[in-house]
C-alpha positions in Angstrom: -22.4 -6.2 -43.3 -20.4 -6.1 -39.9 -16.6 -5.4 -40.7 -14.0 -6.0 -38.0 -10.9 -4.5 -38.1 -8.0 -5.9 -36.6 -4.2 -5.0 -37.5 -2.7 -7.0 -34.8 -4.4 -10.1 -34.6 -3.5 -12.8 -32.0 -4.2 -16.7 -31.3 -5.2 -17.3 -27.5 -3.7 -20.2 -26.0 -5.7 -20.4 -22.7 -3.5 -23.2 -19.8 -5.7 -23.9 -17.1 -4.1 -25.0 -13.9 -4.4 -25.7 -10.6 -1.6 -22.9 -9.1 1.1 -21.6 -10.5 4.7 -20.4 -9.0 7.9 -19.0 -10.7 10.3 -22.0 -10.4 7.8 -25.0 -10.2 6.9 -27.1 -12.9 2.9 -26.9 -13.5 0.9 -29.3 -15.2 -2.1 -28.7 -16.6 -5.5 -30.9 -17.2 -6.6 -28.7 -20.0 -5.7 -26.2 -23.0 -7.6 -24.8 -25.5 -7.4 -22.3 -28.6 -9.6 -19.0 -28.6 -9.3 -15.8 -30.7 -7.2 -12.9 -29.5 -6.9 -9.2 -31.2 -10.4 -7.3 -30.6 -11.8 -7.0 -33.9 -11.2 -11.0 -34.5 -12.5 -11.8 -31.4 -15.2 -10.0 -32.1 -16.3 -11.6 -35.3 -15.3 -15.1 -33.7 -18.1 -14.1 -31.1 -20.4 -13.3 -33.1 -19.8 -16.5 -35.5 -20.5 -18.5 -32.8 -24.5 -16.6 -32.1 -25.1 -17.1 -35.4 -24.1 -13.7 -37.0 -21.8 -13.3 -39.9 -19.4 -10.4 -40.2 -16.2 -10.1 -42.1 -13.1 -9.8 -40.1 -10.2 -7.7 -42.0 -6.2 -6.8 -40.6 -3.2 -8.4 -40.9 -2.2 -12.1 -39.8 1.4 -14.2 -40.6 2.3 -17.6 -40.6 0.5 -20.5 -40.2 -0.9 -19.4 -36.9 -2.5 -16.5 -38.7 -4.0 -19.4 -41.5 -5.3 -21.1 -38.0 -7.4 -18.2 -37.0 -8.6 -17.8 -40.3 -9.6 -20.8 -40.2 -11.4 -20.6 -36.6 -13.3 -17.8 -37.8 -14.4 -19.4 -41.2 -15.3 -22.2 -39.2 -18.0 -20.2 -37.2 -19.4 -18.5 -40.7 -16.9 -15.3 -40.7 -15.9 -14.3 -43.8 -12.1 -13.4 -43.9 -10.1 -11.3 -46.1 -6.6 -10.4 -44.1 -3.8 -9.2 -45.2 -1.2 -11.9 -45.1 2.5 -10.3 -43.9 5.9 -11.9 -43.4 6.4 -13.0 -40.0 4.0 -14.8 -37.6 0.5 -13.7 -35.9 1.5 -13.4 -32.2 0.6 -15.9 -29.2 -0.9 -14.9 -26.4 -0.8 -17.3 -23.1 -3.8 -16.7 -21.0 -2.7 -18.7 -17.8 -6.0 -19.5 -15.7 -6.3 -21.0 -12.2 -9.3 -22.9 -11.6 -9.3 -22.7 -7.6 -10.4 -19.2 -7.5 -10.5 -18.0 -11.5 -7.5 -15.7 -10.9 -5.8 -15.0 -14.7 -3.2 -13.6 -16.4 -1.6 -13.0 -19.9 1.8 -13.5 -21.5 1.8 -11.8 -25.1 4.3 -12.9 -27.2 6.0 -10.1 -30.3 4.4 -10.4 -33.3 4.8 -9.7 -37.4 6.0 -6.0 -38.3 4.3 -4.1 -41.2 5.6 -2.3 -44.4 4.2 0.5 -46.2 2.9 -1.9 -48.7 1.2 -4.2 -46.3 -0.5 -0.7 -44.6 -1.2 0.3 -48.3 -3.1 -3.0 -49.2 -5.1 -3.2 -46.2 -6.2 0.4 -46.5 -7.3 -0.6 -50.4 -8.9 -4.0 -48.7 -10.9 -1.4 -46.3 -11.9 0.9 -49.1 -13.6 -1.8 -50.9 -15.6 -3.2 -48.3 -16.8 0.3 -46.6 -19.5 0.7 -49.3 -21.2 -2.9 -48.1 -20.7 -2.0 -44.5 -23.1 -1.2 -42.0 -21.2 -1.1 -39.0 -17.4 -1.2 -38.2 -15.3 -1.9 -35.5 -11.6 -0.5 -35.0 -10.2 -2.7 -32.6 -6.5 -3.4 -30.5 -3.3 -2.5 -31.1 -1.1 -2.1 -34.0 1.9 -3.8 -34.9 5.4 -2.2 -35.1 5.3 -0.6 -38.5 2.1 1.6 -38.1 1.8 4.9 -37.2 -0.7 5.7 -33.6 -2.9 7.7 -35.9 -3.6 5.3 -38.6 -7.4 4.7 -37.8 -8.0 8.3 -38.1 -8.4 8.0 -41.6 -10.4 5.0 -41.8 -13.2 6.3 -39.5 -13.1 9.4 -42.0 -13.6 7.1 -44.8 -16.1 5.4 -43.0 -18.3 8.2 -41.9 -17.9 9.3 -45.6 -19.7 5.9 -46.5 -22.3 6.6 -43.4 -20.9 3.8 -41.6 -21.7 3.0 -37.9 -18.4 3.2 -36.1 -17.2 1.6 -32.6 -13.8 2.5 -31.7 -12.2 0.2 -28.7 -8.6 1.1 -28.7 -6.1 1.7 -25.9 -2.7 3.4 -25.2 -0.6 5.4 -27.3 -3.6 4.9 -30.2 -6.5 5.9 -27.6 -6.3 9.9 -28.0 -6.4 10.2 -31.7 -8.7 7.6 -32.4 -11.0 8.8 -29.9 -10.1 12.4 -31.8 -11.7 11.2 -35.1 -14.7 11.1 -33.3 -16.2 7.6 -33.9 -20.1 7.4 -33.3 -18.9 4.9 -30.5 -16.2 4.6 -27.7 -16.0 1.8 -25.2 -13.1 1.8 -23.2 -12.3 0.3 -20.1 -12.6 2.1 -16.4 -7.8 2.6 -16.4 -8.2 3.9 -19.8 -11.1 6.2 -19.5 -9.1 7.8 -16.2 -6.0 8.0 -18.6 -8.5 10.2 -21.0 -10.1 12.3 -17.9 -7.2 12.4 -16.0 -9.3 11.3 -12.6 -10.1 8.1 -11.0 -13.0 6.0 -11.5 -13.9 3.7 -8.8 -17.9 2.7 -8.9 -20.4 2.8 -11.7 -22.1 5.9 -11.0 -18.6 7.3 -11.5 -18.2 5.8 -14.6 -21.6 7.1 -15.7 -20.1 10.5 -15.1 -17.0 9.4 -16.9 -19.1 8.3 -19.7 -21.0 12.1 -20.0 -18.0 13.9 -19.8 -16.5 11.8 -22.4 -19.5 12.4 -24.5 -19.5 15.8 -23.9 -16.2 16.3 -26.0 -18.3 15.4 -29.3 -18.7 11.4 -29.2 -21.8 10.3 -29.4 -22.2 7.2 -27.1 -19.3 6.4 -24.3 -19.3 2.4 -22.8 -17.2 2.3 -19.6 -16.3 -1.5 -18.9 -15.2 -2.3 -15.2 -15.0 -6.1 -15.4 -16.2 -8.2 -12.6 -18.0 -4.4 -11.2 -20.3 -4.0 -14.6 -20.4 -1.1 -16.9 -21.8 2.4 -17.3 -22.9 4.1 -20.7 -23.3 7.3 -22.1 -25.6 7.3 -25.4 -28.1 9.6 -27.3 -31.2 7.6 -24.9 -29.4 9.0 -21.9 -27.1 7.8 -19.3 -27.3 3.4 -17.8 -25.8 1.5 -15.6 -25.2 -2.1 -15.9 -24.3 -4.0 -12.8 -22.9 -7.2 -13.0 -24.8 -10.6 -13.3 -23.3 -13.1 -10.7 -21.5 -16.3 -12.9 -18.8 -18.6 -11.8 -16.1 -17.0 -14.4 -14.1 -19.9 -16.7 -12.2 -17.3 -18.9 -12.3 -13.3 -18.5 -10.6 -12.9 -21.2 -11.9 -11.6 -24.4 -15.2 -10.3 -22.5 -15.3 -7.0 -23.7 -14.9 -8.1 -26.9 -18.0 -10.0 -26.6 -19.6 -7.2 -25.2 -19.0 -5.4 -28.7 -20.3 -8.4 -30.1 -23.7 -8.3 -28.0 -24.1 -4.9 -28.8 -23.4 -4.6 -32.6 -25.8 -7.5 -32.8 -28.8 -5.0 -31.3 -28.1 -2.1 -33.1 -27.4 -3.5 -36.5 -31.1 -5.3 -35.9 -32.3 -1.7 -34.8 -33.1 -2.7 -31.0 -32.6 0.7 -28.8 -29.9 1.6 -26.7 -31.6 -0.1 -23.5 -31.9 -3.4 -25.3 -28.5 -3.3 -26.9 -26.6 -2.8 -23.9 -28.6 -5.8 -21.7 -27.7 -7.9 -25.5 -24.0 -6.9 -25.2 -24.0 -7.4 -21.1 -25.4 -10.7 -21.4 -23.3 -11.5 -24.2 -19.6 -10.5 -22.2 -21.1 -12.5 -19.2 -21.8 -15.5 -21.0 -18.4 -15.6 -22.7 -16.6 -15.8 -19.2 -18.4 -19.1 -19.1 -16.3 -20.8 -21.6 -12.7 -21.9 -21.7 -12.4 -20.3 -25.1 -11.9 -16.7 -25.4 -14.4 -15.0 -27.4 -16.4 -18.1 -27.3 -20.3 -17.8 -26.5 -23.2 -19.6 -26.3 -26.0 -18.8 -27.3 -27.8 -21.0 -24.9 -25.8 -19.2 -22.0 -26.8 -15.7 -23.3 -30.8 -16.8 -23.2 -30.3 -17.4 -19.9 -28.3 -14.6 -18.8 -30.8 -11.9 -20.6 -33.6 -12.0 -17.9 -31.0 -11.3 -15.0 -29.4 -8.3 -16.6 -30.3 -4.8 -15.5 -30.0 -1.5 -17.4 -30.4 1.3 -15.2 -31.2 4.6 -16.0 -29.5 7.3 -14.1 
């Protein structure tokens, strides 16, 4: 079983505009719903590709029920803890003329001790059946920044492969728990290392430096610049595959989906990284955040380069 954990779920409302300026009325000719919250996006992307997963975390209100229905519709199993308040909304504003976009995130629910205890019990019940676990995203108000640490230790006890994709105040304690794989972007890796990362070669060196801290595999994503990885099989760079992006939100989470697909199927690291890169690239071709078409992945795969460095 693939288990994804999303304490701070969200719904992405993707709004396509010709232009946007403060003080002017902006009309849109397309609005779509996509998934938000790293773990939930990963489960949704996996579902689009025909791979089942179990998604847990918190959700609240009508928006929370909506994202549950979206996940179930794509074949994911859901085990969310329902809390008071509403799952947050992300408004992704995408400009058609050049692909530029920005995101406005609203505040969501807060959680209480009883909610956290219920989620921990849920995860404890699921871990014995899990093969792969993704810890993703931020925390709602009421959760401590180091909450993932005990979850990672428990998952390791069950010999579950752990991928952590977190940022901000949650990054240091989570990475300090030494998950099997971490996937910071270049800005998050810069914060961890205290140095700038501008090129794929620099990202590969940064991944090696983070790997030396005791984490078996480190992947640094750089958006349109590509990605780099330091793995047990060596260090690799993955240059970008040129495409005309429609919506870039959730590309990193789709990368996670492709990587988990590959590693769970027993692929070696270069092939799994190739699958991850193709999946991330395919995700930017669809309007909805986290939606991936398997035919797009198949077309992109032959063009992906995974280079040993």
